[in-house]
N, C-alpha and C positions, 0 to 999 in steps of 0.2 A: 316475019320479024315482029310484027305487032302481037301475034299470038304468044310468042315466047315472053315478051314483056308482060302481057296480061297474066300468063301463068305464074311468072315470077312474082308479080304484084299480089296475086291471090295467095301464094305460098307465104309471102312476107306478112300479109294481113292475118292469115291463120296462125302464124307463129306468135304474133303479138296479141292475139285474142285473149280475153279474160278467161280464167279457168271455169270449168263447168261447176254448177252448184254441187256442194258437198252436203248431203243430208246429215251425216254424222256431225259435221262441224256445226250445222244449224241446231241440232239437238243439244250439243254441248253448250252452245250460247244460251239457248232457252233454259237449260238446266241451271246454268250459273245465275241467270236473271231470277229464276224462281228461288234459288237458294238465298240470294241477297234479299229478296222480298220477305222470305220467311225469317231471316235473321233480324230484319228491321221490325217486323211484327213481334217477334219474340222479345226484343229489347224494349219495345214500347210496353208490352204487357208486363214484363218484369219491373220496369220503372213504375208502372201503375200499381203493381202489387206491393212494391216497396213503400209507396206513398200511403197506401191503405194500411199496411202494417204499422208504419210510424204513427199514423193518425189514431189507430186503435190503441197503440201503446200509450200515446199521449192522453187519450180519453180515459183509459183505465187508471193512469197515474193521477188524474184529477179527481176521480171519485164518481159517485152516483149521479150527481147533477149534470155532468158533462156528457153522459152517454147518449142521450136523445139527440141533441144538436150535432154532436160529432158523428153519430151514426148516419145522419142524413148527409153529412159531408163525405163520409166514407163511401156511401152508395153513389153519390155524385162523382167521386173520384173513380170509382169502378166503371161507371158508365162512360166517363170521358176517356179513360184509358182503353176501354173496349172500342169506342168509336175511333180513336186515333189509330189503333191497331188495324182496324178493318175499314178505314175511311173511304177507300176506293170501291168497296164492294157492299156498302150498307144498303143501297137501293136494291141491288140484286138479292141480297139476303132477305130483306124485308118483303120483296116481291114474291118470295116463296110461301109466305104466310097469307092465308086468306081469312078475312073476317066474316 
C-alpha cells in the first residue's frame, strides 16, 4: 500500500514540476534586451547629435567671434553624448587600447 502512495506522490510531483529550460525562449529574451539597449544608445546619440547641430547653428548665426568657444562646447557635447551612449562599456572599450 505504501508503494502505491509513493508512486502516486511521485507522479503528482512530476506533473507539478516546472517546465524544462527552453533555449529558444532564452534567445528571444536576450534578443529583446539587446534591441532595447541598442534603441537607448541610438536615442542618446541622436539627442547628442541634435544638441551639437543646434550649437553649431547658434554659433554660425552669431558670427566669427563665437566659433572658437562654441566649438569647444560642441566637442564637449559630443564627448558627453558618446559617454552616455556607451557608459556601461567605456572601461571595456578603453581597455582594448594600449599606450
